[in-house]
C-alpha positions in Angstrom: -3.6 19.4 14.9 -6.7 17.3 13.9 -7.3 19.5 10.9 -3.8 18.9 9.7 -4.3 15.1 10.1 -7.6 15.5 8.1 -5.9 17.4 5.4 -3.1 14.8 5.0 -5.7 12.0 5.1 -7.8 13.6 2.4 -4.6 14.3 0.3 -3.5 10.6 0.5 -7.1 9.4 -0.1 -7.1 11.5 -3.3 -3.7 10.0 -4.4 -5.0 6.5 -3.6 -8.2 7.2 -5.6 -6.2 8.4 -8.6 -3.9 5.4 -8.2 -6.9 3.1 -8.9 -7.0 4.3 -12.5 -3.4 5.5 -13.0 -1.2 2.4 -12.7 2.0 4.4 -12.0 0.6 5.5 -8.6 0.4 2.8 -5.9 -3.1 2.6 -4.5 -2.7 0.6 -1.3 0.2 2.5 0.3 -1.6 5.8 -0.2 -4.8 4.4 1.2 -3.0 3.1 4.2 -1.6 6.5 4.9 -5.0 8.0 4.4 -6.4 5.5 6.9 -3.7 6.4 9.4 -4.2 10.2 9.1 -8.0 10.1 9.0 -8.1 7.9 12.1 -6.0 10.5 13.9 -8.3 13.4 12.7 -11.6 12.3 14.1 -13.7 9.3 14.9 -16.5 10.5 12.6 -14.2 11.0 9.6 -12.6 7.6 10.3 -16.0 5.9 10.4 -16.9 7.6 7.1 -13.7 6.4 5.4 -14.2 2.8 6.7 -17.7 2.8 5.2 -16.5 3.8 1.7 -16.2 1.3 -1.1 -12.5 2.1 -1.6 -11.7 1.1 2.0 -13.9 -2.1 1.7 -12.2 -3.1 -1.6 -8.5 -2.3 -0.9 -7.9 -2.2 2.8 -10.5 -3.9 5.0 -9.1 -7.5 4.8 -5.5 -6.4 5.2 -6.2 -4.1 8.1 -8.3 -6.6 9.9 -6.1 -9.7 9.5 -2.7 -8.1 8.8 -2.3 -10.8 6.0 -2.3 -10.8 2.2 -2.9 -13.6 -0.2 0.2 -14.7 -2.1 -1.5 -13.7 -5.4 -2.1 -10.2 -4.1 1.5 -9.9 -2.9 2.9 -11.0 -6.2 0.7 -8.8 -8.3 1.7 -5.7 -6.2 5.4 -6.7 -6.2 5.8 -7.6 -9.8 4.0 -4.4 -11.1 5.9 -2.1 -8.7 9.2 -3.9 -9.5 8.8 -3.4 -13.2 8.3 0.3 -12.7 11.3 0.5 -10.3 13.5 -1.4 -12.6 12.6 0.9 -15.5 13.4 3.8 -13.3 16.8 2.3 -12.4 17.6 1.6 -16.0 16.8 5.1 -17.2 18.4 7.0 -14.3 21.8 8.2 -15.2 23.0 8.7 -11.6 24.6 5.6 -10.2 23.7 6.2 -6.5 20.1 6.7 -7.4 20.2 3.3 -9.2 21.6 1.7 -6.1 18.9 3.5 -4.0 16.1 2.2 -6.2 17.5 -1.4 -6.2 17.8 -1.2 -2.4 14.3 0.0 -2.0 13.0 -2.8 -4.2 14.9 -5.4 -2.2 13.4 -4.0 1.0 10.0 -4.0 -0.5 10.3 -7.7 -1.5 11.7 -8.6 2.0 8.8 -6.9 3.8 6.1 -8.4 1.5 7.5 -11.9 1.6 8.8 -12.2 5.2 7.1 -9.5 7.3 3.5 -9.4 6.0 1.9 -12.8 6.7 0.5 -14.8 3.8 -3.1 -15.8 4.0 -4.4 -18.9 2.3 -7.6 -19.1 0.3 -9.3 -20.0 3.6 -9.9 -17.1 6.0 -7.9 -17.2 9.2 -5.4 -19.8 8.0 -1.8 -19.0 7.2 0.4 -20.5 4.5 3.8 -21.9 5.4 6.4 -19.5 4.1 
């Protein structure tokens, strides 16, 4: 079973890595999935992943504090929403449009009300 976790982890790590340069792919969600699967695969592989520059840059702060700065939240939300809205506009199937809009609303809710907002000072939280 650990080998399956490692395969999934490396797959999502690859997608996250590609997402750094290809703006249509979301980097952080794929890296979070990679982190989950690699942690399940083995301690050694998980330690390796946490020592990489990709982890340090994109996940370390969020995984340690479970918070994001408002600027980071908005940059993720606006970029992803533009892509989702474009998809909804160009999709001819009505129920797919509704699904896309519903997913976008859930995403906004989670980012604004579930994920805590960090201020510029570490360890402090903004009032939402």
